[in-house]
C-alpha positions, 0 to 999 in steps of 0.5 A: 377762011375758007376752011372755017366757012366750010365747016360753019355750013356743015353745022348749019346743015346739021342742025337743020337736019335735027329740026326736021326730025320728029322729036318723041313727046313724053308729056300730053295733055287731054281733056282736063287730064295730063300724061306722062309716057312711061318706059313701057310705052303705056300712059300715066295720069299726072295731073287733073286740071278739068272742071268735072266732078264725076270723072271717068279715067280714060283707058287709052290716049293716042292709041296707048293704054293708059295704066297707071294714076301717077303720085298726087295726081288728083290731091285735094280735087273737088271730086264726088265720084270717079270711075277707074277703067281696067286698064289701070294698074297702079293707083299711086300714092297720094292719088286721091289724098284729101279728095273730102268730097268724094263719095263714089269710086269704081275700081274695075278689075285689072287694078293690082296696087293701091300705094300709100295714102292713095285714098287718104282723108276722102271723108266722104267716101261710104263704100268702096269695092276692091277688085279680086285683081288686087295684090298689094295695099299701101300704108294708110291707104284709107286712112282718116275715111271717116264716113266708109261703113264696110270693106272687103280685102280680097283673097289676092291681096299678099302685101298690106302697109301700116295703118290702112284703116286706121282712124275710119271711125265709121268701119263696122264690118270688115272681112279680110280674105287675103292669106297674110301673116301678119296683121299690120300695125294700127290696121284698125287703130280707133276704128271706133264702130267696129265691134267684131272681126275674124283674124285670118287663119293665116296670121301668125302675128298681131302687130302693134297697135293694130286694135288700139282704142277699138272701144267698141269692140267686144267679139275678136276671134284669134285663130290658132296659128297666132304666136305674137300679140305685139304691143298695145294690140288690143290697148284700150278695147274697152268692150272686150269681157273674155279674151280667148286666147289661142293654144299656139300662142307664145308672146303677149307683148307689152300693153297688148290689153292694157286698158280692157276695163270690162275683161273678166276672164283670160285663159293663158295657154300652155305654149306662152313663154312671155307677158310683157310690162303692163299687158294686162295693167287697168283690166280692172274686172279681171281678179284672177289668172292661172299662169302656166309654168312654161311662162318664163319671163312677166314684165313689170305690172303685168298682172293685178294692177288697175288703169292708175297702175295701182296694185290690186288687193284682191288680185289672185295668181294661181301658178307653181313652184319655182316659176316666174309666176311664183317670183312675180307674185312675191315680187309684187306682195300678189296672193299666190296660189300654188298648183304644185301640191294638191291641197283642194278637192274638185267640188268642195267649195266650202273647204270642208275636204268632202263633196256634199250637198252644202256645196250643191246649195252653195253653188245654186246661192251663188248662181242666185247671187245671194252669196259671193264667192272668193277667188278659191271657192270659185275655183273649186266650184267650176267642176266642168273647168269652163271659167264659169259657175253655173247650172251646169256645175250644180248638174254635175255635182248633183250627178256625183253625189247620185253616183252617176258618172261625170266624166270630171275630177269632182272628188279628186285632189287638184 
């Protein structure tokens, strides 16, 4: 009995000692903010319960820096403005998701990561300046920020997730200075106000649906490093009229330019090897293409089909014997112009096997729109091979007839 009593008293002493010892506090509330102490000895904001709608995030608490804004920390809060100090390195996933009253966000240099959906559905946010310290932007970081009009991505960003600016319907000016190699999936999907964009020179692949439904996009510059345009990348870009494809391009994937119903001209580069299914279906104004011999695969209804996937009666494919272009044309009963054997003379618009003043007159009438040329006549009339028939071609024809050197192949079988 005495031994049991001794053991009991010993246990009580141990409990008393433990009770008297200080306990590490990992959670802390102050000024409407809730904090978690991180393993590195800094604080993360985990929640906001304050009443102020313009909010300035504290840079330190309890003598320790605040370095992170946690996941969902301010979700659906009625904030109108937020100032984020330079101590913050990470903005967590959905941190400001659906803060629909948020108009102003100030980000200071020091921020490195904007996580997935961080500012998603902030429908009142008009402008935000990303700091030069930023390195990573998560998926859908600014999705459906429907009032956002302008943004610049700094050069330090090396990682960009999918759909970052998707459905930003008022976004009209974008500049990406970062050295990314892939333009992310859905990055500008349904950005209806975007009219022009220059893809960074470092990009080698445009991922799927990157510009899907950008209905006002009329000017796109694709750099010479791009090798792949993925599925539906420019689908339903109904304001595009001319597509300047880079010489580096090897693959045009399925639906890539489907529904671009104002496109009149596409020049395929010699490096191209693949044109995917329905890649140019619905390009109703496109009446002829020249397909290089390097193209080994042309998918179903890739060329010569309208928006209803009905074969166009006036479409012409120009290409070479025993190639996929010829096979595709034959399979789809599309007129095929064989470029393998010289059979016409450049500048001989009327097809009488000689370049004469009548060809000059024909070109002039075409420019004045008093006559219409068929596809073969257009190819013969475009003597400088720039894809257009204009006064430059007329001047070159006149020089040829006056025996002045033109630097072209006028008069030669091509």
